[in-house]
N, C-alpha and C positions, 0 to 999 in steps of 0.2 A: 201138304202143309207141314212145314218143319216146326214142330212145337219147341224144340230146343233153341232154335234161332229166335223165336218170338219171346221166350222166357229171358234169354240174354239181353235182348233189346229193352224189355220191361224193367229188368234189373238195373241196366245202365241209366235209364230214365229216372228210376226211383232214387238212385244215388245222386243224380244231379239235382232232383227236387230236394232231397234231404240236405244237400250242401247249401242250396238257396235258403231253405228254412233255417238252418243253423246261423246263417249270416243275418237274416232278417228278424228272428225272434228277439234277440237283445235290443234291437232298435224299437220294436213295437212294444215291448213290455217295460221299457225304461231301465233295463238292467245296465245298459251302456250309459254311464254318467255323462251328461252333457249339460252345457249352460245355455241359457237364452231361449228364445222362441223356437219351437220345432219347425222344420221346414214345411212348406205347403204339402208336399207329397205325403208327409206323415199324418197330417191332420185331415186331409181331404178324404171323405168317406165315399163309398160306392154310390155312383150316380150324381155326385156333386158336379156342378159346372163352374167354370171360371168366373162368369159374369151372371148376374140375375137374369132370369128370362124376360124381365120387363124393365124398362128404364126407370131409374129412381127419380122420384118427384122431389124437387127442391123445396124444402120447408122454409117458408117465409112467415115472418111475424107481422101482424097488422100494426099500424101506427099506434093504436090504442094499447096494444099489448106491450109495444116498446116503451111507451110513456109509463105504464104501470111498473115495468121492470126498472126503469130509470129512477122512478120515485122510491121504489123499495130499496134500491142500492143507496140512494142518498140517505134514507132513514138509517140504514145499517151503518154507513160511515159516520153519521152524526152520533149515533149511540156509541160507537167505538171511540170517537174523539172525546165524547163526554166522559166515558169510563176512564180514558187515559188522563184527562184533566183532573178528574176526581182522585185518581191514584197519585198523580204528581203533587197535588195540593196536600194530601195527607202525608206524603214523604217529606215535603217542605216543612210542614209544622212539626214533624218529628225531629228533623234536623235542628230546627230553631230551639226546641226544647233541650236538646243535648248540648247546645252551645251556651246556654245561659248559666250552666253550673260551673263554668270555668273560673278559676281563681286568678285574680289579676295582681 
C-alpha cells in the first residue's frame, strides 16, 4: 500500500472540493448581488420533488358562495360610488363659494 500516492490523491480531491466551495458559497450566502427570483436549483431543498406527490384538487365555489361574494362586491362598489359622490358634491359647493366673491 503506497501511502504517499493515497495522500496525493486525497490532496487533489480536497483542492477540487475547495474550488467548488469557493464558487458556490457566494451564491448560497447571497454575497453575489443579483436581481429577481432565484433559480429553482438555489431554492430547492434536500428531498424536494418537482411535483407534489399527490394531484392537486381543483377548488370550486358553490353557487351560494359565489352569490355572497357578488353581493359583497356590489356593496363595496356602492359604498365607493357614494363616497366619490359625496366628495364631488363638497368640492362643487366649495367652488361655488369661491366664485360668488368675484367683482363684476
